[in-house]
C-alpha positions as a printed Julia matrix, in Angstrom:
305×3 Matrix{Float64}:
 -16.87  -20.55   -8.7
 -17.65  -17.16   -7.2
 -19.11  -16.45   -3.77
 -21.52  -13.55   -3.22
 -22.42  -13.63    0.47
 -19.9   -12.38    3.01
 -19.4   -14.36    6.24
 -20.01  -12.82    9.63
 -16.36  -11.83   10.14
 -16.58   -9.52    7.1
 -19.5    -7.33    8.14
 -17.72   -4.09    9.01
 -19.96   -1.04    8.54
 -18.73    2.37    7.47
 -19.91    5.45    9.37
 -20.0     8.37    6.92
 -20.19   10.97    9.72
 -16.83    9.88   11.08
 -15.24   10.63    7.7
 -16.51   14.2     7.31
 -13.51   16.13    8.63
 -10.98   14.18    6.58
 -13.1    14.52    3.45
 -13.3    18.28    4.05
  -9.5    18.56    4.3
  -8.94   16.43    1.2
 -11.43   18.52   -0.75
  -9.86   21.78    0.39
  -6.39   20.64   -0.68
  -7.64   18.87   -3.82
  -5.99   15.6    -2.85
  -6.89   12.02   -3.71
  -6.59    8.94   -1.51
  -6.46    5.28   -2.42
  -8.8     4.78    0.53
 -11.6     6.4    -1.48
 -10.59    5.11   -4.89
 -10.26    1.49   -3.77
 -13.47    1.56   -1.68
 -11.52    0.42    1.34
 -13.64   -1.18    4.07
 -11.42    0.47    6.71
 -12.0     4.02    5.49
 -14.24    5.2     8.35
 -11.88    3.79   10.96
  -8.81    5.4     9.4
 -10.37    8.73    8.42
 -11.8     9.16   11.91
  -8.25    8.7    13.27
  -6.88   11.31   10.88
  -5.11    8.76    8.68
  -5.14    8.31    4.91
  -3.0     6.91    2.11
  -2.4     9.71   -0.38
  -2.81    8.92   -4.08
  -0.54   11.15   -6.15
  -0.25   11.45   -9.95
  -4.0    11.61  -10.52
  -6.73    8.98  -10.34
  -6.38    7.3   -13.75
  -4.36    4.08  -14.0
  -2.81    2.97  -17.29
  -3.32   -0.72  -16.47
  -6.5    -2.79  -16.39
  -6.18   -4.98  -13.29
  -9.48   -6.79  -12.81
  -9.42   -6.69   -9.0
  -8.78   -2.95   -8.55
 -11.31   -0.12   -8.35
  -8.88    2.7    -9.23
 -10.15    4.45  -12.37
  -9.03    3.02  -15.71
  -9.44    3.87  -19.33
  -9.34    7.64  -18.96
  -6.66    9.98  -20.21
  -4.18   10.45  -17.34
  -3.43   14.05  -16.51
   0.13   15.4   -16.45
   1.74   15.45  -12.99
   0.51   18.38  -10.91
   3.63   20.32   -9.91
   1.88   21.75   -6.84
   0.64   18.39   -5.56
   3.76   17.58   -3.48
   3.3    20.83   -1.55
  -0.37   20.06   -0.88
   0.42   16.54    0.33
   3.03   18.01    2.64
   0.51   20.53    3.96
  -1.97   17.74    4.68
   0.72   15.76    6.53
   1.55   18.83    8.61
  -2.07   19.7     9.39
  -2.87   16.1    10.35
   0.32   15.91   12.47
   1.13   12.53   10.98
   3.99   10.54   12.44
   3.85    8.11    9.5
   2.46    8.73    6.04
   1.91    6.33    3.14
   2.03    7.7    -0.41
   1.08    5.74   -3.5
  -0.15    6.31   -7.04
  -1.92    4.65   -9.93
   0.49    3.02  -12.35
   1.58    5.64  -14.89
   3.18    3.73  -17.76
   2.49    6.79  -19.94
   5.18    8.84  -18.18
   8.83    8.43  -19.24
   9.9     7.8   -15.63
   6.65    6.17  -14.49
   6.15    9.09  -12.11
   9.35    8.46  -10.16
  10.36   12.12  -10.2
   6.99   13.12   -8.78
   7.34   10.56   -5.99
  10.75   12.02   -5.14
   9.42   15.59   -5.2
   6.61   14.59   -2.83
   9.01   13.0    -0.36
  11.2    16.1    -0.39
   8.18   18.35    0.21
   6.97   16.22    3.14
  10.44   16.14    4.69
  10.73   19.92    4.39
   7.35   20.55    6.0
   7.44   17.78    8.61
  10.96   16.35    9.01
   9.96   14.01   11.85
   7.33   12.22    9.75
   8.28    8.77    8.48
   7.5     8.44    4.77
   6.44    5.11    3.29
   6.12    4.79   -0.48
   3.89    2.14   -2.05
   5.42    2.16   -5.5
   4.53    0.57   -8.86
   7.02   -1.6   -10.75
   8.13    1.25  -13.1
   8.2    -1.43  -15.84
  11.52   -2.56  -14.46
  13.23    0.8   -15.15
  16.37    0.88  -12.98
  16.78    4.66  -13.27
  13.2     5.3   -12.13
  13.69    3.07   -9.11
  16.98    4.81   -8.31
  15.24    8.21   -8.51
  12.75    7.13   -5.85
  15.32    5.51   -3.59
  17.68    8.49   -3.8
  15.34   10.4    -1.46
  15.61    7.54    1.07
  12.0     6.71    1.95
  11.69    5.21    5.41
   9.94    2.19    3.86
   9.68    1.13    0.23
   6.62   -1.03   -0.41
   5.71   -2.9    -3.57
   2.92   -5.47   -3.56
   3.05   -8.74   -5.47
  -0.72   -9.02   -4.79
  -1.24  -12.7    -5.64
   0.47  -15.96   -6.57
   2.19  -16.33   -9.98
  -0.47  -18.7   -11.38
  -3.16  -16.02  -10.94
  -1.23  -13.09  -12.4
  -3.82  -12.76  -15.14
  -5.72  -10.46  -12.75
  -2.75   -8.05  -12.84
  -2.73   -6.34  -16.22
   0.78   -5.49  -17.36
   2.43   -6.85  -14.22
   5.01   -9.61  -13.97
   5.76  -11.59  -10.8
   9.45  -12.05  -11.6
   9.81   -8.34  -12.37
   8.29   -7.41   -9.01
  10.66   -9.75   -7.17
  13.57   -8.3    -9.13
  12.57   -4.76   -8.09
  12.59   -5.81   -4.44
  15.91   -7.62   -4.85
  17.51   -4.51   -6.38
  16.48   -2.45   -3.37
  18.02   -5.0    -1.0
  21.28   -5.09   -2.93
  21.65   -1.38   -3.7
  19.92    0.29   -0.75
  20.1    -2.22    2.11
  19.23    0.39    4.75
  15.74    0.97    3.28
  13.26   -1.56    4.73
  11.15   -3.45    2.2
   7.48   -4.31    2.44
   5.11   -6.3     0.24
   1.58   -7.63    0.35
  -0.66  -10.37   -0.96
  -4.44  -10.85   -1.21
  -6.18  -14.14   -0.48
  -9.45  -15.42   -1.88
  -8.7   -15.44   -5.6
  -8.3   -19.2    -5.84
  -4.73  -19.63   -4.63
  -3.63  -22.74   -2.73
  -1.92  -22.73    0.65
   1.23  -24.17   -0.92
   1.3   -21.34   -3.47
   0.92  -18.71   -0.74
   3.73  -20.23    1.29
   5.94  -20.23   -1.81
   5.28  -16.51   -2.37
   6.13  -15.73    1.25
   9.38  -17.62    0.8
  10.16  -15.69   -2.37
   9.49  -12.34   -0.67
  11.7   -13.18    2.27
  14.48  -14.4    -0.02
  14.66  -11.02   -1.82
  14.88   -9.09    1.45
  11.36   -8.13    2.49
  11.11   -7.37    6.2
   7.44   -6.4     6.33
   4.39   -8.23    5.01
   0.64   -7.68    4.76
  -1.87  -10.46    4.04
  -5.52   -9.59    3.52
  -8.8   -10.8     2.07
  -9.67   -9.8    -1.48
 -13.1    -8.16   -1.66
 -14.54   -7.49   -5.11
 -15.37   -3.76   -5.43
 -18.33   -4.54   -7.72
 -19.89   -7.31   -9.81
 -17.79   -6.08  -12.74
 -14.54   -6.97  -10.98
 -12.76  -10.27  -10.44
 -15.07  -12.44   -8.32
 -14.15  -13.7    -4.87
 -13.48  -17.44   -4.93
 -13.13  -17.92   -1.17
 -13.6   -15.98    2.05
 -10.61  -17.14    4.05
 -11.26  -17.85    7.71
  -9.45  -15.71   10.33
  -7.72  -18.81   11.7
  -5.8   -19.27    8.45
  -4.69  -15.64    8.47
  -3.35  -16.21   11.99
  -1.54  -19.35   10.89
   0.03  -17.57    7.9
   1.2   -14.76   10.15
   3.0   -17.26   12.37
   4.44  -19.01    9.3
   5.79  -15.72    7.92
   7.31  -14.71   11.25
   9.0   -18.12   11.45
  10.48  -17.47    8.0
  12.09  -14.34    9.39
   9.79  -11.4     8.55
  10.16   -8.61   11.14
   6.48   -7.64   11.21
   3.4    -9.23    9.65
  -0.17   -7.94    9.52
  -2.49  -10.78    8.5
  -6.28  -10.74    8.69
  -9.46  -10.38    6.63
  -9.44   -6.56    6.78
  -5.69   -6.06    6.46
  -4.61   -3.88    3.57
  -1.13   -2.79    2.52
  -1.2     0.48    4.46
  -3.48   -0.55    7.32
  -1.72   -0.1    10.69
   1.27    1.09    8.66
   3.05    2.75   11.58
   3.0    -0.51   13.55
   5.48   -2.13   11.18
   8.27    0.08   12.5
   7.7    -0.57   16.19
   9.83   -2.96   18.17
   8.69   -5.25   20.98
   8.5    -2.4    23.49
   6.28   -0.29   21.26
   8.87    2.41   20.57
   9.83    3.42   17.09
  13.0     2.09   15.54
  15.88    4.44   14.88
  14.91    7.33   12.63
  11.14    6.99   13.07
   9.86    9.37   15.72
   6.22    9.96   16.63
   4.84   13.5    16.61
   1.96   12.7    18.91
  -0.71   12.18   16.26
  -2.89    9.07   16.14
  -0.58    6.56   14.46
  -2.24    3.23   15.1
  -4.27    3.29   11.91
  -3.55    3.95    8.29
  -5.32    3.78    5.0
  -5.06    1.26    2.23
  -2.54    0.72   -0.45
């Protein structure tokens, strides 16, 4: 059964005027964001705060996930060798203390785009060495060398979303739940100093027991950070929403995850993987953990991954 009408707690309105300056910068530097591609409901809030999640490696995804609005079916373009420099320039001009970088899945590339991820991190670090860099990476089809290429540049956070419970993985074209867990486990075992983050959507028909099992799996492979949000269908052509989960359940799941041992959990109807991204690295006193230093830019909001 699908549900069409959104409840009152999902009535956020986007103000296009608040987005104008960010859109101008992105156009000038010819950069893409997942915020725009995924039709994120938080885009006005984040863009008005000078925050965005950069989408590298083009806009065309090689997979056909039925919940995602990123473009599919086109012919992906070769990696743009100048893109890392332009991302770094945007980070510098926005004075970002924390940046999230992601990409469509590029199964057409021999390394899945890992080398381009690494080049982008190096460019950002050169231009703005005090900026914390979070990568929201694909599964690289389980390629150990590709993962090692990304981790060799030591991102401040490595994120990889499992998205949903194993029973519903039909919505994730080409993905495999066990493979995603294995990727996270490899990071924990080989690069224990790099914090791990993952995320899950609710509202696709999962049960509470299944969600709790996924949270247990993520914690067992070493995830410190977790996002839990409401799935919203980008259009009638996408996977339909089965349930609009009440805010009280998001609150309860946050408490459950913290009790499991997660260091930081964002859980709510509008939470997305990169929303409030800088908050994950703050301790109880609100200061950044070792190695993550603010540059004075607005860092309380981030885009979507």
